[in-house]
C-alpha positions in Angstrom: 72.2 83.7 -12.4 75.5 82.5 -11.1 75.4 80.1 -8.2 77.4 81.6 -5.4 78.1 78.1 -4.0 79.4 77.1 -7.4 80.8 80.0 -9.4 81.0 79.4 -13.1 84.2 79.5 -15.1 84.8 82.7 -17.1 83.3 82.6 -20.6 81.6 84.8 -23.1 79.8 84.4 -26.4 81.6 84.8 -29.7 79.2 87.6 -30.6 80.2 89.5 -27.4 83.9 89.0 -28.2 83.3 90.1 -31.8 81.5 93.3 -30.6 84.4 94.1 -28.3 86.9 93.9 -31.1 90.7 93.1 -31.1 91.6 96.3 -29.2 89.3 95.3 -26.3 90.0 91.7 -25.7 89.0 91.1 -22.0 91.8 90.8 -19.5 90.5 87.3 -18.6 91.5 86.2 -22.1 95.0 87.7 -22.1 97.9 85.9 -20.7 99.9 89.1 -20.0 97.3 90.7 -17.6 96.5 88.0 -15.1 97.5 85.0 -13.1 97.8 81.9 -15.5 96.2 78.7 -14.3 98.2 75.7 -15.7 95.3 73.3 -16.0 96.1 69.7 -16.9 94.4 70.5 -20.2 97.0 73.0 -21.1 100.1 72.2 -19.1 101.9 70.2 -21.7 101.9 73.1 -24.2 101.8 76.3 -22.1 105.6 76.6 -21.5 108.0 77.2 -24.4 110.1 74.4 -22.9 107.2 72.0 -22.6 106.4 68.6 -24.2 105.5 68.3 -27.8 107.8 70.5 -29.9 108.8 73.1 -27.3 112.0 75.1 -27.7 114.3 72.3 -26.4 113.1 69.6 -28.7 112.7 72.0 -31.7 116.3 73.1 -31.3 117.4 69.6 -31.9 115.6 69.4 -35.3 119.0 69.9 -37.0 120.5 66.5 -37.8 123.5 65.7 -35.6 122.8 68.5 -33.2 123.2 68.5 -29.4 121.9 70.9 -26.8 123.2 72.2 -23.4 120.6 73.6 -21.1 121.7 76.5 -19.0 119.2 76.8 -16.1 118.4 76.4 -12.5 117.2 73.0 -11.6 113.5 74.1 -11.5 113.6 75.0 -15.2 115.4 71.9 -16.3 113.4 69.2 -14.7 110.8 68.7 -17.4 113.6 68.0 -20.0 113.8 64.5 -18.5 110.5 63.8 -20.1 112.1 64.2 -23.5 114.2 61.1 -23.1 111.3 58.8 -24.2 110.3 60.0 -27.8 113.0 59.8 -30.4 116.0 59.6 -28.0 116.2 63.3 -27.6 117.2 63.0 -23.9 120.5 61.4 -24.9 121.4 64.6 -26.8 121.1 66.9 -23.8 123.6 68.1 -21.2 122.9 70.4 -18.3 124.8 73.3 -16.7 122.8 73.9 -13.5 123.0 77.4 -12.1 123.5 78.1 -8.4 122.0 81.0 -6.6 125.4 82.7 -6.7 125.5 82.2 -10.5 122.1 83.7 -10.9 122.9 86.8 -8.7 126.4 87.5 -10.2 126.2 86.1 -13.7 129.4 84.0 -13.1 127.9 81.1 -15.1 128.7 83.0 -18.3 132.4 82.2 -17.8 131.6 78.5 -17.2 129.6 78.0 -20.4 132.4 77.8 -22.9 134.4 75.3 -20.8 131.2 73.2 -20.1 130.4 73.2 -23.8 133.9 72.0 -24.7 133.6 69.1 -22.2 130.2 68.2 -23.6 131.3 68.2 -27.2 134.4 66.1 -26.5 132.2 63.6 -24.6 130.3 62.8 -27.8 131.3 59.7 -29.8 131.2 61.8 -33.0 131.5 65.5 -33.4 128.1 67.2 -33.4 127.0 69.4 -36.3 126.0 72.2 -34.0 125.7 72.9 -30.3 122.4 74.5 -29.3 122.7 76.6 -26.1 119.3 76.7 -24.5 118.8 79.5 -21.9 115.9 80.5 -19.7 114.3 83.6 -18.2 117.3 84.0 -15.9 119.4 85.2 -18.8 116.5 87.2 -20.2 116.5 89.2 -16.9 120.3 89.4 -16.8 120.3 90.7 -20.4 122.9 88.1 -21.4 124.5 88.5 -24.9 124.3 84.9 -25.8 125.5 85.5 -29.3 128.8 86.6 -27.8 128.9 83.5 -25.6 128.3 81.3 -28.7 131.2 82.9 -30.5 133.4 82.1 -27.6 132.3 78.5 -27.8 133.0 78.4 -31.5 136.5 79.8 -31.0 137.2 77.2 -28.4 135.7 74.1 -30.1 135.5 74.9 -33.8 131.9 73.6 -33.6 129.0 75.9 -34.6 127.0 77.1 -31.6 123.6 78.7 -31.7 121.4 80.2 -28.9 117.9 78.9 -28.3 115.8 81.3 -26.1 113.4 79.5 -23.9 112.1 82.8 -22.6 108.5 82.5 -21.3 108.7 86.2 -20.6 108.8 86.9 -24.3 105.8 84.8 -25.2 103.7 87.9 -25.9 106.5 89.8 -27.7 107.1 90.4 -31.4 109.5 87.5 -31.5 108.2 84.7 -29.1 110.3 81.6 -28.4 108.7 79.3 -30.9 109.0 81.8 -33.7 112.6 82.6 -32.9 113.6 78.9 -32.8 112.1 78.3 -36.2 114.7 80.6 -37.6 117.5 79.3 -35.5 117.2 75.8 -36.8 117.9 77.0 -40.4 120.8 79.4 -39.4 123.5 76.9 -40.4 122.5 76.9 -44.1 124.8 78.5 -46.6 124.0 79.9 -50.1 124.2 77.4 -52.9 123.0 77.1 -56.5 119.2 77.0 -56.7 117.2 74.2 -58.3 114.2 75.5 -60.2 112.2 72.4 -59.3 112.8 72.4 -55.5 110.6 73.9 -52.8 110.8 73.7 -49.0 107.9 73.3 -46.6 108.4 75.5 -43.5 106.4 75.7 -40.4 106.5 72.4 -38.5 109.1 70.3 -36.7 107.3 67.0 -37.7 106.5 66.0 -41.2 103.5 66.8 -43.3 101.2 63.8 -43.6 102.6 61.8 -46.6 99.1 61.2 -48.0 98.4 65.0 -48.2 97.5 66.0 -51.7 100.0 68.9 -51.3 102.8 66.6 -52.4 101.0 65.3 -55.5 99.9 68.9 -56.4 103.5 70.1 -56.2 104.7 67.3 -58.4 102.1 68.1 -61.0 103.2 71.7 -60.9 106.8 70.7 -61.7 108.2 70.7 -58.2 110.2 67.4 -58.1 112.2 68.0 -54.9 110.4 68.9 -51.7 112.5 69.7 -48.7 111.3 69.3 -45.1 113.5 69.7 -42.1 111.7 66.9 -40.3 112.6 64.5 -43.2 116.3 65.3 -43.4 118.1 62.0 -42.6 121.5 63.6 -42.1 123.3 66.9 -42.3 123.9 66.6 -46.0 120.1 66.5 -46.5 119.8 69.5 -44.3 122.3 71.5 -46.4 120.3 70.8 -49.5 117.4 72.9 -48.1 119.4 76.0 -49.2 118.9 75.0 -52.9 115.2 75.6 -52.9 113.7 77.9 -55.5 111.1 79.0 -53.0 109.6 78.2 -49.6 106.1 77.3 -48.8 105.2 78.7 -45.3 102.5 76.5 -43.8 102.5 77.9 -40.3 102.5 81.7 -39.5 105.1 81.1 -36.8 107.6 80.4 -39.7 107.2 83.8 -41.3 110.3 85.1 -39.4 112.3 82.1 -40.7 111.0 82.7 -44.2 112.2 86.3 -44.0 115.6 85.1 -43.0 115.7 82.8 -46.0 114.8 85.7 -48.3 117.4 88.1 -46.9 120.3 85.6 -46.4 119.8 83.0 -49.1 117.7 84.9 -51.6 114.8 82.4 -51.4 111.3 83.9 -51.6 108.3 82.5 -49.9 104.6 81.8 -50.5 102.2 81.2 -47.6 99.6 78.5 -47.6 97.4 78.2 -44.5 96.0 75.0 -43.0 92.3 75.3 -43.5 89.3 73.1 -42.9 86.7 75.0 -45.1 86.8 73.1 -48.4 86.0 76.0 -50.7 88.7 78.1 -49.1 91.2 75.3 -49.6 90.3 75.2 -53.3 90.7 79.0 -53.7 94.0 78.9 -51.9 95.4 76.3 -54.3 94.1 78.3 -57.2 95.9 81.4 -56.0 99.1 79.4 -55.4 99.0 78.1 -59.0 98.5 81.7 -60.3 101.5 83.0 -58.3 103.8 80.4 -59.8 102.3 80.9 -63.3 100.8 77.4 -63.7 97.4 76.0 -64.3 95.9 74.2 -61.4 95.5 70.5 -62.1 92.5 68.5 -61.0 92.7 67.4 -57.3 90.5 64.2 -56.7 91.1 64.5 -53.0 88.5 67.3 -52.8 85.7 64.8 -53.6 86.9 62.5 -50.8 86.9 65.4 -48.3 83.4 66.5 -49.4 82.1 63.0 -49.1 83.5 62.5 -45.6 82.0 65.9 -44.5 78.6 65.3 -46.1 78.3 61.8 -44.6 79.0 63.0 -41.0 76.8 66.1 -41.3 73.9 63.9 -42.6 74.2 61.3 -39.9 74.7 63.8 -37.0 72.9 67.1 -37.9 72.2 68.1 -34.3 75.4 67.0 -32.6 76.9 69.5 -30.1 80.6 70.1 -30.5 83.4 71.6 -28.4 86.5 72.7 -30.2 89.8 73.1 -28.3 93.1 74.7 -29.2 95.4 71.8 -28.4 95.0 70.3 -31.9 96.3 70.5 -35.4 94.1 73.4 -36.5 93.4 77.0 -35.8 90.5 76.6 -33.4 88.5 79.6 -34.7 89.0 78.7 -38.4 88.0 75.1 -37.6 84.9 76.2 -35.6 83.8 78.4 -38.5 84.4 75.6 -41.0 82.2 73.2 -38.9 79.5 75.7 -38.5 79.4 76.5 -42.2 79.2 72.8 -42.9 75.9 72.8 -40.9 77.1 71.6 -37.5 76.6 73.1 -34.0 79.8 74.3 -32.3 78.6 74.9 -28.8 81.9 76.1 -27.3 85.6 76.8 -28.0 88.6 76.6 -25.7 91.2 79.1 -26.9 93.1 82.3 -26.2 92.1 84.8 -29.0 94.7 87.0 -30.6 93.9 90.1 -32.6 94.7 88.2 -35.8 91.9 85.7 -34.9 89.2 88.3 -35.4 89.0 87.6 -39.1 87.4 84.3 -38.2 85.8 85.5 -34.9 83.7 88.1 -36.7 82.5 85.6 -39.3 81.7 83.0 -36.7 79.7 85.6 -34.7 77.5 86.2 -37.8 76.6 82.5 -38.2 76.9 81.1 -34.6 76.6 84.1 -32.2 75.9 81.9 -29.1 79.0 79.8 -29.3 80.8 80.3 -26.0 84.5 80.9 -25.6 86.4 79.5 -22.6 90.1 79.9 -21.8 92.3 77.1 -20.7 94.5 79.4 -18.7 92.0 81.2 -16.5 92.0 80.3 -12.8 88.2 80.3 -13.0 88.4 77.0 -14.9 88.9 75.4 -11.5 85.1 75.8 -11.3 84.4 74.0 -14.5 81.9 71.2 -14.4 81.0 69.1 -17.5 77.4 68.7 -16.3 76.9 72.5 -16.6 77.5 72.5 -20.3 77.7 69.0 -21.8 78.5 68.3 -25.5 78.4 65.2 -27.6 81.8 65.5 -29.3 85.0 67.1 -28.2 87.8 67.9 -30.7 91.3 68.7 -29.3 93.1 67.4 -26.2 91.9 70.3 -24.0 88.3 70.0 -25.0 88.4 66.3 -24.4 89.8 66.9 -20.9 86.9 69.1 -20.0 84.4 66.7 -21.5 85.4 63.2 -20.4 82.0 61.7 -21.2 81.8 63.0 -24.8 83.1 61.3 -27.9 86.8 62.3 -28.3 88.9 63.3 -31.3 92.3 64.4 -30.0 93.6 65.5 -33.4 97.0 66.4 -32.1 99.3 63.7 -33.6 102.8 64.8 -34.5 102.4 64.1 -38.2 100.8 67.3 -39.5 97.5 67.0 -41.6 97.1 69.5 -44.5 94.6 70.4 -47.1 91.8 68.2 -48.2 93.6 65.3 -46.5 93.1 67.1 -43.2 89.4 67.6 -43.7 88.8 64.0 -44.8 90.9 62.6 -41.9 89.1 64.8 -39.3 85.6 63.9 -40.4 86.5 60.2 -40.6 87.9 60.5 -37.1 84.8 62.3 -35.9 82.6 59.5 -37.4 84.7 56.8 -35.7 84.7 58.6 -32.4 80.9 59.0 -32.3 80.4 55.4 -33.3 82.8 54.2 -30.6 80.9 56.3 -28.0 77.6 54.9 -29.0 78.9 51.3 -28.7 80.2 52.1 -25.2 76.8 53.5 -24.2 74.9 50.5 -25.6 77.3 48.1 -23.8 76.4 49.6 -20.4 
């Protein structure tokens, strides 16, 4: 019975959600049907212009690029936070919009002139000027491709639009999907190298100790291109010589389609998984596709050992899984449950595509509860109402300050057996650290 003096945050069991199905996701779990609560657990990542790799920082992934933000002051203020990591703030300029600009659209005539001034202020010519625009121009219906052509005619520097449209977050082409294609749009066709593949999906590098690199080398792929590892524009241009792309994040599918249509580079998709058997089958399928025999991968044994040791030491541990982490929260929860652990709760917004995992999770852990970071009812959340022993993900850690913490949201992206091994080792260390703190009290 809900206490009227202390109403509980909205939640439901995974079994209840599975029974509803993807066509009947409750409105409390949909960001397009209700007021969104920007809790501290989700604020950093909720906006397409936020910290981490939001649209603004992602648009600067091209070596030598600069960006001009076209926005009212309220939309541009959090860009200041980008000055700390990687010197991104020094590559920004702002064209602040007045109320008159917003009402009349007069700022469109100012953009080419402002762009020319910004470009000429640089010590060296940029490789591209990214024009980042906000919901103001979404509502005005601005043809930003036309504006970019005007900039190019005036400056002889390539210009590309970056759409920081929070309004399109639920659309077919959300901001973080669109910008993943934009950052490759300067590439030109070139002769292909049979032994080169690109890794698409992230704006930071794949963990260098991931077995993926050794596997590709054994399969004859000697040159592996990553946008995040391009030291200069020459390295960037070499990405167009790939024989195929590996799509490691679903948000890069649109970019992969552009590669196929524009540069005649096909793609193969590999998911980041945490269930060891599924990782093995995925690698086997990949080897078949490229017509090769899968070599032995010793990293699997390390992952199995790390998982077995944790599950043996902590068979009854209660776990909360968040969504602000380097994993699909539902796939990770399913992997942990199938490893023999108890996932008590998940913090995530389910999409129809997540029901592949939700239905399987409902079969083996029906009582796992799902909470949403963005529901105003989370203002009523109290850790004492539903404590856990271990929280994985920055948001789950926020809601459980007294649990052992594994943030698992570093910029370097884990992948494959390396991800599984690293996660379970981090879980082991976190639980040990929490026990030491408790014993020291």
